[in-house]
C-alpha positions as CSV (number, residue, x, y, z in Angstrom):
1,M,-19.5,5.0,-12.3
2,P,-16.2,4.5,-10.7
3,S,-13.9,7.4,-10.7
4,D,-11.1,7.5,-13.0
5,Q,-7.0,7.5,-12.2
6,K,-7.1,11.1,-12.3
7,S,-10.0,12.1,-9.8
8,E,-8.4,9.1,-7.7
9,L,-5.1,11.2,-8.0
10,N,-6.4,14.7,-7.0
11,K,-8.2,12.7,-3.9
12,F,-4.9,12.2,-2.1
13,D,-2.9,15.5,-3.7
14,A,-5.7,17.1,-1.6
15,M,-4.6,15.5,1.3
16,A,-0.8,16.0,0.9
17,A,-0.6,19.3,3.3
18,T,-1.9,17.2,6.2
19,W,-0.7,13.4,5.1
20,W,2.2,13.5,8.3
21,D,-0.5,14.6,11.3
22,P,-1.3,11.7,13.1
23,D,-4.8,12.9,13.9
24,G,-5.8,14.3,9.9
25,D,-7.0,13.1,7.5
26,M,-4.7,10.6,7.6
27,R,-4.9,9.1,10.6
28,P,-6.0,5.4,10.4
29,L,-3.1,5.4,8.2
30,H,-0.2,6.3,11.5
31,D,-2.6,4.1,13.0
32,I,-1.3,0.5,11.7
33,N,1.4,1.7,10.0
34,P,3.9,-0.1,12.6
35,L,1.6,-3.4,12.2
36,R,2.0,-3.3,8.7
37,C,6.1,-2.6,8.4
38,A,6.4,-4.8,11.2
39,Y,4.4,-7.8,9.3
40,I,7.0,-7.1,5.9
41,D,10.0,-7.2,8.3
42,R,9.0,-10.2,9.9
43,R,8.6,-12.1,7.3
44,A,11.2,-11.5,4.4
45,G,13.0,-9.1,6.8
46,L,13.9,-5.3,6.1
47,K,17.3,-5.0,6.8
48,G,19.8,-4.0,3.8
49,K,17.2,-5.0,1.4
50,R,16.3,-3.4,-2.0
51,V,12.6,-2.3,-1.1
52,L,10.1,-0.3,-4.0
53,D,7.0,1.3,-1.6
54,V,4.4,1.1,-4.8
55,G,2.0,4.1,-4.1
56,C,4.0,5.5,-1.7
57,G,2.2,8.7,-1.0
58,A,3.8,10.6,1.1
59,G,6.0,8.1,2.7
60,V,4.6,6.8,5.8
61,L,5.7,3.4,5.3
62,S,8.4,4.3,3.5
63,E,10.0,5.8,6.0
64,A,9.1,3.1,8.5
65,M,10.6,0.6,6.3
66,A,13.9,3.0,5.8
67,R,14.9,3.4,10.0
68,R,14.7,-0.4,10.1
69,G,17.6,-0.8,7.8
70,A,15.9,-1.0,4.0
71,R,17.2,0.9,1.2
72,V,14.2,2.2,-0.1
73,T,12.2,3.7,-3.4
74,G,8.9,4.8,-3.6
75,I,6.8,6.2,-6.0
76,D,3.3,7.9,-6.8
77,L,1.9,9.6,-9.3
78,A,0.4,11.9,-7.2
79,G,3.1,14.9,-7.5
80,D,1.9,16.6,-4.2
81,T,2.2,13.9,-2.3
82,V,5.7,12.6,-3.1
83,E,6.8,16.6,-2.9
84,A,5.4,16.3,1.0
85,A,7.0,13.2,1.2
86,K,10.5,14.4,0.4
87,R,10.4,17.2,2.2
88,H,9.6,15.1,5.0
89,A,12.4,12.3,4.5
90,A,15.0,15.8,4.3
91,Q,13.4,17.0,7.8
92,S,13.7,13.3,9.0
93,D,17.5,12.8,7.8
94,L,16.0,9.5,5.6
95,S,17.6,9.0,2.5
96,I,14.9,7.9,0.2
97,D,14.1,7.7,-3.5
98,Y,11.1,9.1,-4.3
99,R,10.1,9.5,-8.1
100,V,6.5,10.4,-9.3
101,I,6.3,7.3,-12.2
102,S,3.6,4.6,-13.1
103,S,5.1,1.2,-12.1
104,R,4.8,0.2,-15.8
105,D,7.3,3.0,-16.7
106,L,9.7,2.3,-13.8
107,A,9.2,-1.8,-14.8
108,A,10.6,-0.9,-17.6
109,E,13.5,0.6,-16.4
110,M,14.0,-1.6,-13.2
111,A,12.7,-5.0,-14.2
112,G,14.2,-7.5,-11.4
113,A,15.8,-4.8,-9.1
114,F,14.7,-5.2,-6.4
115,D,14.1,-7.8,-2.9
116,I,11.0,-6.5,-1.9
117,V,7.8,-4.9,-3.5
118,V,4.9,-3.2,-1.7
119,A,2.0,-2.1,-2.9
120,Y,-0.3,-1.2,0.4
121,E,-3.8,0.5,0.5
122,M,-3.4,1.3,-3.1
123,L,-4.9,-1.2,-5.6
124,E,-8.4,-0.1,-5.2
125,H,-7.5,3.2,-5.9
126,V,-6.2,2.4,-9.5
127,D,-8.1,1.4,-13.3
128,E,-6.5,-1.4,-13.6
129,P,-5.1,-3.2,-10.5
130,G,-4.5,-6.7,-12.0
131,N,-1.6,-4.7,-14.1
132,V,-0.5,-3.3,-11.3
133,V,0.3,-6.7,-9.5
134,G,2.1,-7.8,-13.1
135,D,4.1,-4.2,-12.8
136,C,5.5,-5.3,-9.7
137,A,6.1,-9.0,-10.0
138,L,8.2,-7.7,-13.1
139,L,9.8,-5.5,-10.8
140,T,11.0,-8.1,-7.9
141,A,14.4,-10.0,-8.0
142,A,13.8,-13.8,-8.2
143,G,13.1,-15.1,-4.4
144,G,11.9,-12.1,-4.0
145,D,8.4,-10.7,-1.9
146,L,5.9,-9.1,-2.4
147,F,3.5,-7.7,0.2
148,F,-0.3,-6.3,-1.0
149,S,-3.1,-4.8,1.4
150,T,-6.5,-4.0,0.5
151,I,-10.1,-4.4,1.2
152,N,-12.3,-7.0,0.5
153,R,-15.5,-6.0,-1.3
154,N,-18.6,-7.5,0.2
155,P,-21.5,-6.0,2.6
156,L,-19.6,-5.6,6.1
157,S,-16.4,-3.9,4.2
158,W,-19.1,-1.5,2.9
159,A,-20.4,-1.3,6.4
160,L,-17.2,-0.9,8.1
161,A,-14.4,0.7,5.8
162,I,-16.6,3.4,3.4
163,G,-20.1,3.5,5.7
164,G,-18.5,3.7,9.1
165,A,-14.8,4.8,8.6
166,E,-16.1,7.6,6.1
167,Y,-19.8,8.7,7.0
168,V,-20.0,7.8,10.4
169,L,-16.7,8.0,12.2
170,G,-15.5,10.6,9.9
171,L,-12.5,8.7,9.9
172,L,-11.5,9.3,6.2
173,P,-12.7,12.1,4.1
174,R,-15.9,11.1,2.4
175,G,-15.3,9.3,-1.1
176,T,-11.8,8.0,-0.1
177,H,-12.4,4.7,-1.2
178,E,-15.5,3.4,-3.6
179,Y,-16.9,-0.2,-3.0
180,A,-17.1,-1.0,-6.4
181,K,-12.9,-0.7,-6.5
182,L,-12.4,-3.3,-3.7
183,I,-10.9,-6.6,-4.2
184,K,-12.0,-9.8,-3.1
185,P,-9.0,-11.7,-1.9
186,A,-9.8,-15.0,-4.6
187,E,-9.4,-12.0,-7.2
188,L,-6.2,-10.4,-5.6
189,S,-4.9,-14.1,-4.9
190,H,-5.6,-15.1,-9.1
191,W,-3.6,-11.8,-10.0
192,C,-0.6,-13.1,-8.2
193,R,-1.1,-16.4,-9.7
194,T,-1.7,-15.3,-13.1
195,S,1.9,-13.1,-12.7
196,G,3.8,-16.1,-12.2
197,L,3.8,-15.5,-7.9
198,D,3.0,-18.3,-5.3
199,V,1.0,-16.9,-2.7
200,R,2.3,-17.5,0.9
201,D,0.0,-15.7,3.2
202,L,-3.6,-14.0,3.6
203,T,-4.5,-12.3,6.6
204,G,-7.2,-10.5,8.1
205,M,-6.7,-7.5,9.7
206,R,-8.9,-5.5,12.5
207,Y,-8.6,-2.0,13.7
208,N,-10.3,-0.4,16.4
209,P,-10.4,3.7,15.6
210,L,-11.6,3.9,19.4
211,S,-8.1,2.6,20.9
212,R,-6.3,3.2,17.7
213,N,-4.8,-0.7,18.1
214,A,-4.7,-2.9,15.2
215,T,-4.3,-6.9,15.0
216,L,-3.5,-9.1,12.4
217,G,-4.4,-12.6,12.5
218,H,-8.4,-12.4,11.3
219,R,-10.5,-13.7,8.5
220,P,-10.4,-11.3,5.5
221,D,-13.6,-9.9,6.0
222,V,-12.3,-6.4,5.4
223,N,-9.0,-5.3,5.6
224,Y,-6.2,-8.3,4.8
225,F,-3.0,-8.7,3.8
226,I,-1.2,-10.8,0.9
227,H,2.9,-12.1,1.2
228,A,3.6,-13.6,-2.3
229,E,6.9,-14.7,-3.3
230,K,8.4,-14.4,-7.1
231,P,10.3,-17.7,-7.8
232,S,13.5,-18.0,-7.6
233,A,15.7,-18.6,-11.8
């Protein structure tokens, strides 16, 4: 049985203290962060945009987007990681609005408030990922952009993203991902469409843990990104 939401949050709170260590538990996240931030900037432009980072963790992506000129809000339900994000942003002299709040509750407050909404590496950790996609759509302004990344559900992704990364190479703590919660591209694309979004790009990412290099433009066999747009009113 997949874990419940509380146990998922506990996983990430346990890593809060070392989140910003580029050689620690979040090493792969640091390695792929330049690529995933550049993907947003290239397709939507970050400078001057109102950006929401859903499932921001301790703020690795939030800070990268802020450094490119975005006005960033980061939300997460893991309170310890949000506190780590606030501390690091203060040390980095960056102004980022971090909040411990769900996407559903924020959508009730700030529907249509953001030019760009990002949910990277988080949909596979929530109980109702389709609902989160719907929340993200509500939070996005008409004509705005949405970015999602997650892991495909197939034998290859289990072998590489779970068996290899967590149990063989030890790149992530064991139990970080659960196979049953992984998401096929067709499923994520369907949730986008049923939320009124147009899918503009679907691309796979490859990550080499030895060279610590990541590239886009591949088949979405394991890790993949989706860029969607909310139609203009």
